[in-house]
N, C-alpha and C positions, 0 to 999 in steps of 0.2 A: 431510420430518419423519416421515411415517408409516413410511418404510423404516428410519430410524435408531432411532426411539423405539417402533416397533410400536404406534402408536395407530390406532384405526379411522378409516377414510376418511369422516369426517363432521364437521360443526360443531355437532352436538347436544351441549350442555353436559353433560347427564345421562350420555350414553354415554361422553364423554371423561372425565368425573370417575370413572366406574366403572372405566374402563381404567387410569387413573392410580393407583387404589388397589392395582392388581396390580404396580405398578412401584416402583422405588427413588425416594426423594425427589429425588435429583439429576436423575433423568430427568423428574420432574414439573417441576422448575425449568426445564430445557431446553425442555420443551414449552410452558410458559406464556410463556417469552421469545419463542417463535416465533409464538404465536397472536396474532390481533388483540386489542387491549386489551379490547374489549367482550365478545368470546367468552371470553377468559382470565378476566375478572372473573366471568362467569357460571359458568365451570367451578370457580373457586375457591370461590364461594358454595355450591356443591353438595358440596364435600369435607367430611368430618367436621372439626369444629373443631380437634381435636388435629393432624390431618394438615395443615390449612390453616395453622396456626401454625408447624408444623415447616417447611413450604415457605417461608413469609414470612421465617423466621429465617435463610434461606440468603443470604449476601451475593451469590451469583451470580445471584440473581433481579433482573435489571436493571429489569424492568418493574414491580417492587413498588409504587412510588408511583402509577403509572397504574392498576394493578389495585385498590388500596385506595381510590383516589378514586372509582372506579365502583361500589363496593359500597354496600349500604345503610349509612348512617352508624352506626346502632346495631350492626349486625353487624361493621362495620369497627372500631368502638371496642372491642368485646369481643376481637377478634383482636389488635389492637395492644396492649391491656392484658395479654394473656397471653404476648406475645412477650418475648424478652430486651430489656432496656431500651435497650441500646446500639444494637441493630438497629432498634428502633422509633424511636429518636431520629434515626437515619440516614434513615429513610423520611420523618419529619416535616421534616427539614432539606431534603429535595428536593421537598416539597409546597409549593404556593403557596396563598395565601388566595383565596377563603374556605374551601376544603376543609381547609386546615391548622387554622384556628381551630375549625371545625365538629367535626373529629375529636378535637381536644384536649379539647373540652368533653364528649365522650362517655366519656372515661377516668375511672376512679375517682380520687379525690383523691391517693392515694399514688403511683400510676403517673404521673399528670399532673405532680406535683411533681418526681419523679425525672427524667422526660424533659425538663421545662423547665430543670432544672439542667444537663443535658447539652447542651441547645441553646445555652446561654450561651457555651460555649467556641468559639473560632474554628475553622473547618474545618482539617483537616490537623494538628491538635494532639493531644497525648495525651488531653486532656479530651474531645475530640470522638469518640474511638474507644474510650474506656474503658467498662467495665460496672460498675454499682454492685452487682452480685449476686456477692458473694464471701464466703468463710468467715473469720470473725474470732472470737477467743476472748480472755478476759482472761488475763493472765500468771500468775494464781494457780491456774489449773486444772491438773489432772494430764493425762497422756497418755490415760488411759481416759475421762475426762470429754470430752476433745476428740474422740476417736473416736466416742463416742456422739452428740455434737453433729453431727458430720459425717454420720452415718447419718440423723439426723432432717431435716437441711436440704438434703441432696444434690439432691433434685429441684427445689429452688427456686434453685439456684446454677448459674452458667454453668460453673464449674470447681471441683473440690475438690483439685486436686493441689498447691495452695499454701494454707497456713493462716497467717493474719496474727495475731500475738500483740500485744495492746494493753495499755497501762497501765490498770488498773481505775479509777484516779481521773481521769486526764487524757484517756483514750482515744487517746493518742498511740501511734504504731507503735513497738513494741519490737523485734520480730524477725519474720522470715518463715521458716516451716518447711515443708519438702516433705512430702508425704503418705508418701513412702517412709521418711523418717527417723522420722516419727510412728509408723508401723506397727512399726518395728524397736525402738522405745523401750519400756522396761518400763512396764506399765500404771499402776503407782503412782508413777512418777517425775514430777516437775514438768515441765510442758510446755516450759519454757525449757531443760531439760537436753537436749532433742532439737535445739536450735538450734546452728548453727555460730557461731563467735566473731565473724566480721566482721559489721558492720552491714548490713542489707538494702539492695540497690540500689533507689533510688526515683527518680521523676521528678515534675516539676511538671505541673499540668494544661495549661500553656502551652508545654511542650516540643514541638518539631516532631516529627512522626511519623517522619521519617527518622532523627532522632537516637535516638528510641526503638528503631527497628529496629537501629541500630548497637549499642546497649546489649545487646539480645537476642543479637546475634552475638558480642559481646565476652565476655559472661558466661554464655553457653549457658543462657538463661532460658526458662522456659515461661510465666511471667507476671511482671509488674512492678507494684508498687503506685504509685498516683498520690496524692501527698500535698499538703496545703496548706502554708502558710508556717510553721505551728506543728507539723506532723507528723501531723495527722489524716488518715486514709486516706479519700480521696474515691471511689476505685474502683480497678480494676485493668485493665491492658491485657494481653490474652492473646496467645499466639503466633499464633493464627489471625487475630486482628485485625491483627497486624503484617504477616502475609503478605499479607493483602488490601491493606493500606496500601502495602506495597512494590510490589505489582503495579500499583496505581493510579499511584504515583509513577513507576514505570518506563514506563508507557504515556504519561504526560504528557511525560516527558523525550524519548521517541522522537518524539512528535508535534512538540515544540518543535524538536528537532534536524533534523526534516524541513522546517522553515521554515513553521510554522503555529501558531496558538494552540491550547492544549490543549483537548480536548473531554472531557466527563464521561459521555457516553452511548455505547453500542455504535453502530457505523457505520450500521446499518440503522434505528436509532431517531432519527437526527439529521435534523431538518427541513431542507428546501432552503435556507430563509433563513438558518438558523443555520450551515449548511455554508459558505455564501458569506461570512458575517461572519467565521468563524474563519479562512478561507483568504485572503480578499481583502486584508486589511490588510498581512500579511507580503508577499504577492505584489506589491502596489503599492509597498511600501517597497523591495523587491529590484529591481523594474523601474526605479524612479527612481534607485537606486544604479547600476544597469547603464548608465544614460544617461551617467554619467561616463566610461564606456568610449568612447562616441562622441566626447565632448569630448577625451579623450586622443588618439584617432586623428586628430581634426581638427587638433590642435596639431602633429602630426607629418605633416601632409598632404604637405608638400613633399618630405620624405624618402621617403614612400611612392611619390610620383610618380617619383622618381629611381631607386628600387630596389624595383620592384613585386614582386620575388622575395621580399622580406621578409614580404609578406602571406600567403604560403603557410604560414608557420609560426606565425601568430598563434593559431589554435585549439590547436595543440600546446603553445605556451607557456602560454596561459591555463589550459588544463585541467590541466597538470602542476602549476602553482602552486596551483590550487584543490584538487587532490587531496592534495597534501602538507599543505596547511593543514587540510583536513578530517580527515586521519589524526591530526595532532597534537591537534586539538580533541577528537576522540573519546577519545583516550587520557587527556587531562587532565580532561575532564568526569567520566569514570568514576573516576579516581584521587581527585579532589576529593570525589566522592559517597561513596567508601569511606573517606575521611579518610586515605588513603595519603599525601596531600600537604596542607600548610597554606599559607595566604597568604604566610607568610614564606619559603616554599621557591621563590618565583617565580624568584629569581636562579639557583638550582641547575638549574631547568628550562631557563632561557635558555642557561646554559652547556652543557647537554647538547644542546639543539635546534640551536644554531648549527653545531657540527661535523656533527651528524647530517644537517641539511638540506644542508650543503655536499657531503657524501659522496653523499647521494641524488641531488642535482642533478648531480654529476659522473658518476654512473652513467648517468643519463638523457642527459647531454651526450654521453657516449661512444656511446650507442646512436644518438643523433641524427646525430652526425658519420658513423657507420658507414652509416646509411641514405642520407645525402646523397652520400657517396662511392660507394656501391654503385650508386645510381641514375644518377650522373654517368658512372661508368666503363662501365656496361653499356648506356648510351644510353637508359635509360627516360625521362630528363628532362634538359634542358640548363639548369643553373643559372647559366650564363654563365662568362666568362673568370675571374672572381674567385670562383669557387665555394668554394675553400678558406677565403676570408675569410668567406663566408656561413656555412659550417659552423662556423667559430670563433665567429661571432656567436651562432649558435643554442646552441652548447655553453656559452659563458660566460653567455649570457642565462638558460639553464636553471639553472645553478649559483646565480646571483643570485636568480632568482624562486623556486626551490624552497626555498632557504635563508630567504628572506623569508616565504614561505608557512608554513614550519614554525614559525618564530619567532612570526609573527602568530597562527597557529592555537593555539599553546600559551599565549600571553600573554592572549588574549581572555577565556578562562574566569576567569582570575585577576582581570582588570579588572572583569568583570561581578559577580563575587562580592564584590569590594571595594566596589562601588557599591551592593550590596544586592540585586542581581538574581540570578535563577537562572542558574548557569553553562550550563545546557542551552539557554538562549536563544542561545548562540553556535552557531546552526544551521549545518549544512554549506553550504546555499545562501548564507547571509550571509557566511561566511568566503570562499567561492569568489568572490562578487561583489567583496568587498574586495580580494582578491588579483588578480582580473582587471584592475582599474583600475591598481593599482600595478605589476602585471606588465608591462603595456604600456609604462609609463614606463621601467621597468628595461630592457626589451628594446630599445626605441628609443634609450635612452641608451647602451647597450652598442654598438649599431649605429653611432651617431655617432662613437664612439671608434675602433672597429675599421675601419669602412668609410670614414672620412673621407679624402678624397683619391683614392678609387677610385670606388666606386659613389655616394658621397655627397659 
């Protein structure tokens, strides 16, 4: 840490706090994430209040809940009250009682009410990541009045690059105006003259954060208002909030695709017990599923005894099917996440994956036949008198297994999404396990057909 962040080689909080004041806030965040929580809290307590608030406001400060919980409650309450409300709500969401209740009681009534409203919304929704600190003006104002208002409230708002125009009687959202268009409007012109004709893009507080991210991408937004059922603005989601949410969702999907439950903390902050819980469930499920492979091999025990040469290609067969299934699953999960595909497109995917899997299987089959032929003719290994039939079994088996793997891997995300699960739960290990079992059945079924009357 000292080499990277240029901090003094000491654990003295006063010295570390002094060194951090000479650095960028981002470097302070990195340092506090790496320090032990007790030391980090002591350092944070010695920073000037303005710098401490700026550090706590950074989403990258993974240790924020631990640090706040170790501060003096009164000091922690003052810092949390000065923070942006959405970031403070995120910290409270990760705290547990009694620390959570104790710190909430230290906030001023206004901040406490705002944060409690944010805590009502479920995690991973627009309401859970929105901020209530936005600029709004009545539709009767002029551009000059609006600009003057922006100058006055700029320091207390998270962003000013979007101004929300409200009906003066009902307080419903009428229009959203960018700061750029406001500046370019004549000072005496009505504020609505700076608006574009289309109605503003809005979201419900219960909209999933991934859907919010797709709206930002589709409409090139910097912020989107969150409105209730009658059109009142509850808050706004800014582009930096969306980026954080997308990174979080991406991390969860990668972990799920690796065959484990998603974790919400950095790797080094996960306790041993939590690590076991997150990984053991999936691992046990996959292990129990793999037991079906043993059952399949027991079913074909007599065939294995007659043609022991078939066992040489079992790892080859199983891995090829699993790999093709994992490829298809990866492609489909990403396409579904980006809404390039809908549930109704499943048949179009199936029509594409069937010939794709067959061609890929045929390519691997040709390579397999070439390998068997080369080893046989060069004398590296003797596959027996009926080696051409063995090569044909491997080739046809690969076509069937890779085709099945591609079809299964592409359909599984659709099935999971239809059942209401995250398509990313179709992890590569799960697909590979499923294809392993069915691949053995396909392989030995092909062997029974081709080698019947010779080796079998």
